[in-house]
C-alpha positions, 0 to 999 in steps of 0.5 A: 591448310595454313594458319589463319586462311583466308575465306573464300570470297563469294557473295553469300546473300546472292547464293542463299546460304549459310557461313558457319564457321565451327571453334574448338581447341583439340582436334582429338577424341569425340569432339573432334568426330563430332565436328568433322561430321557436322561440317563436313554433312553442313558442306555436303548441303552447300553450306559455306564452312570453317573451322578453327582448332588448335594446333599443337594437339592432335598430331597426323592422325588430325592433320590428315582428318583436316586434309581429307576434309578441307577441300569441302571447306570454303571458309577453310581451316584455321589453327592456332595454339590454344592451350588446355589450361588458362594461360597468358596467351588466351588474351592473344588467341581471343583476339586472333581468333575474334580477326578471322571471324571478322574475316569470314564474316559467318552468319553462325559462330559454333563452338565446341567445348569449353574453350572453343565454346568460350573463343566463339562467344568472347566478343560478344562480352567484350565490345572492344573485340573485332566482331565479325560485319553482320548480324550472327547467331552463337552456338554452343556446344559443352561436349561434357567440358565445364559440366564435368567441373567440381562445384566446389573447387574454388577455380571450377566456381571461376569458371562457370561463372565465366559459362553464365556469363557467356551463355548471357549471349548465347542464341543456341545451345544444342545439347548431345544429351538430357543428361547433358541438359539438365547439367546445364540448367543445373550448374549454370542455367538458363537466362534466354538462350534456346535449348534442344537435345541434339544426340550425336549420329552415326553414318549408316557405314558404321553398322557394318559388324566387326569380328575382333582379330586372331590375337585381340584381348579379351578386353579393350579400352578406348578412349583418353587416360584421364581420372574421369574415364575410369582407367584405373577402376579397370586396372583395379577390376582386371586385379579382382578377376585374377586374384578370383580366377586365378589369371588376369585377362589380358586388357589392349587400352587406346588411347592418350592422356595426361595419367598413362604413367599413372596407369602403368605404375598402377598396373605394376603395382597390382601385379597385372602389368604383363596382361596390359598394351598400350597402343597410340590413338588409332580409327575407332574401326580399327580399335574394336578389332584388337579386343574381344569386349570393350569396358568403358569405364567411365566416372562421367560422360556426355553421350560418347561415341565409342558407346554407339561404334562399339553398338553400332559395331556389334561388339560386346559391351560392357560400360558404366551408368553416367551421364547419358550412357542410358539414354543410348541404352534405353529399355537395356539401360539394366545393363550397365555397372555402377561406376567407381567400383572394381568390384562390380566392374569385375563382376560383369566382366567375369560375366561377360567372359562367360556368356555364350556367342548367341546369347552375345550376337542376341544383345548386341543386335537388341542394340545396333536396332536401337543406336541406328534407329535414333542415333543417325549423322544426318537426324543430327545434322537436320536437328542442328540445322532447323536449331539454326534456323529457328535461333536466327529466325530470333535476331531477325537474321531472315535471309539467313535462316530461310537458307537453312532448310524448309519450313516445316509443316 
């Protein structure tokens, strides 16, 4: 792997396959997992695939993941320093990504997240930017991103205005959840881009049950440490449990994020800091061994992988009723908890701790069966490729469209 790696030369028209480039910012979290899974599945089908991502985040874990994947990626991995917030470097990065896309000559440019979606589609708005030598489609998956913005904040109005301009040059938007599709329609709208709901999916081996380790904490949180993830609500709930029962359960926090200091200070102020442990990110299935009951206290979500992963692993789960999470639970959505409500969360945690093992197993099996039926990597890959094909046909790129999948009967 090296910065701005040259693509391998190939006559893709003769080979009859797509050239696909995925553009994202941070190689962390569910978005990164989604891109890695999708890129790997597309490469396994014989398509020429590449990834463009930030070089300043993700650490060794991201490096190791990309090194494992790179041999399958004919168009390689390009790493650039991409800032999360608007920066004076953005025009330079945008130009370098446009140059990389021109060199890679994709049929499909698929942007992920707000910043990845910006860089994937910006050349279409700025005609003086370099562009790929032949006609291609622009695809965008928000992954939450701008959908979590408060539309009343002035700076967020600017972001949403940019999103509206970019939507006009977008050919296909696969949303992870019906919730995300609805939020996008309300906040940004559609002017002609094709949209579909394509839920995140898991691999078959992820449905092997996981048992907690002998020293597992009572409760577990896995994910980013940011306000919209609601970790502060979880800490407040822990203090309420202590007040009601006389003892606070142990809580393991696995992840990273800008709010770590604030969360530590909150735990100290509530007198429960000794009941918390903070650990850096590790693979989800390893993390799930460190706690007996997973808590997802989010204020906002699209379709979180950690909920799917916990259900598949038969890990007992408490989650809030936000975003696309009810779509995962389906008929079992009445088990979800109100968000931003420490007392409701504390009650659910106390009840979960008192539920007997047989009831927990039954509830876990019911949800796992639902997820296995509706959220598979194979179905996700198939639906995204069909969307590519239909979008390519719509712009008249028939050679590329025919390379994707057989026509549906």
